[in-house]
N, C-alpha and C positions, 0 to 999 in steps of 0.2 A: 606436377607429374612428369617424370623423365620419359624421354622418347625411347621407343623400342630400338634396339641395336639392329642396324640393317644387316641382312644376310651377307655372309662372306661370299665374295665372288668365286666363280668356279671355272675351270677349263676342263673340257672333256677330251680324252684321247682315244684313239683306236687302240685295241688291245695289242696290236703289233708293236706299239711303242712303250708298253708298260715296263718291260725289263730294263730298257735303256733309260728310262726315267728314273726308276728306282735304283739303278746302279750309278747314277750320276752322270751318264754319258749324254743324255739328251737334255739340254737346258735352254733350248730355243724352239719356239713354235711359230709357224706361219699361218695367219688367219685372214679370211675374207670377210669383210664387213663385220668386224668384231665390234660389239656394242660397248664394251667396257674400256675405259681409259685408266691404265694403271700409273701410279706414282711409285717412285722407288720406295721399297720397304712395305708395300701393300701385301697383306697375307692373302693367299689364294688356296683353295681347295682343288686338288688335282684329282680327277675322276677317270675311271675306265669307261669304256663305251656303254656299259650297262648303268652307269651312274653311281657305281660303288666308289667311295673315297679311297684313294691310294695313300695319299700323304698330303701335307701342306707345304707350300712353297712361298717364298718372298719374291716380289717383282724386283728385278734389277733395272730394267728399262723397257720402254716400248716406243717404237717409232714406225713411220710409214715408208714404204719403198715399193717402187714399181716392180711388177713381176719379172721383167726382163733383167732388172738390176739384182733382184733376189736370186735369180737362177745362177748368176756368176759370182755371187758373194761367197766368201769363205768364212762361214759362221762357226766358231768353235761351239760344239754342242748341237749341231744339226747336220743332217746328211748333206752331201754335196751333189750338185747336178751338173751334168756335162752340157746340157743344152736347155734353153728356155722351154722347148717342147716337152722335155722330161718333166719339168716342174708343172707345166700346165696339165699334162696328163694325170699327174698325181692329184692335183687340186680337183680335176674333174671327177675323181673317185669320191672325194669328200663333199664336193658341191655340185652334184649332178644338175645339168640344165642351166647353171649360172653362167653369165656371159663374161668369163674370165679370159682375158687376153694378155699379150706382152705388156700393154700399157696400164693394165689394171693395177690400182694401188692396193697394196696388202699391208696388214699389220704384222710387225715382227716383235715378238714378246720374248724377252730374256728373263729367266727366273733361276733361282737356286732352291733346291729342296732342303727341307729341314733335316738337321742331323740330331741323333741321340748319342750322348757320350757314354760309351760302354765302359766297363771295368777294364783297367789296364791301360787307359788312355786311348783306346781305339775309337774311331769315329764312323761306325757304320751308319748307313742311312735308314731312317724310319721305313719300315717295310710292312705294309698292311696287305700284301698279296695273299690270296687264299691259300692255305696250305693244302697239300695233296697227300694222298696215302702212298705208302711204299708198296712195291709189289715184287714178288718172287725173289730175284737175286740181283747182284751187282755186276753181272758178267758184261753188260752193255755200257759200263761206265766209260766215258771218253778217254780215260787213262787208267792205268792200273794203280790202285790205291790199297793201302793196308788199313782197312776201316772195320769198325764194329758198329752195332746198333745200340745206342744207349738206352737207358730206362725211359727217356722221354720220347723215344722213337726217332731221334735224330742220329745221323751218321756222325760218329766221332772218331778221331785217330786212334788206331790200335797202337801197341807198344812200339812197332817199327815203322810207324806211319811217317810220311813227311810232315813237317812241322806246320801245324794249323794254330792260328792265334785265336780263332773263334770256331764254334761248331759250324758245320756246313750242311746246308739244305739243298737237296737235289730236286730240281724241277722236272717232273715227269710229263709226258705228253698227255693230251686230252683223254686218250683211251686208258691211261694209267697202266700201261703194259710193263713198266719197269725200264723203259728206254728213256734216258734223260732227254727232256725237250729243251734244255737250255744250259747255260753255264751254272756252275755252283755259286751260291750267294752267301756271303758272311753274315750270319744273323746272331746277335747277342741274346742271351736268355731274356733280358728285360724287354726286348722288342716282340717277344712271342705272346700273343694274347690267348692262344690255345694251342695244344699240341696235336700233331697229326696222329691218325689212328695207325696202329701197326697191323698191317694186313699182308699175310703170306710171306713174311720176311724169313729167309733161310739163313740163319746165323752161321750154319756150317759152311755155307758157300763163301764166306769171307775168309 
């Protein structure tokens, strides 16, 4: 009788980091008393703070480093700190009450998120972020674009638009007021598990 496959290891992230992870900007995480030891190539489920799976990633490396060394390290794929105190303040938010100081040994985990190869040779990252509804108009776009709303409810370039290689999904804020809450993200059709609802979209406004 074959043994059951062990569950895939997981790393949970605060929602403030989700966009950076899904856009490939954040590829390093710093952890305190992290229980799992990754080997290169291990597959990891990346979760948001509510436990929802965002995507999968592969471990590149994992090593230990004192907090005071981490604070002055220049890791590509992770924010930079100006002082050790700045790092310790951030860790105190994630690990309240834990005795973390400059000499505390932390785990540094480097990962790369999986890619899905789209038509035309593009390589957008797998994106399982929950889609949001569109609201009212596009007057509050961060820049002036010539766009239309396609049948799927996604913003697509109009005839005189700037050149887009993929459809573009606009992230709205939590109140769904129509004000973009983040940068636009390139999402190929095959990455979309469901389409957003069209709600109050004023086509004449475009």
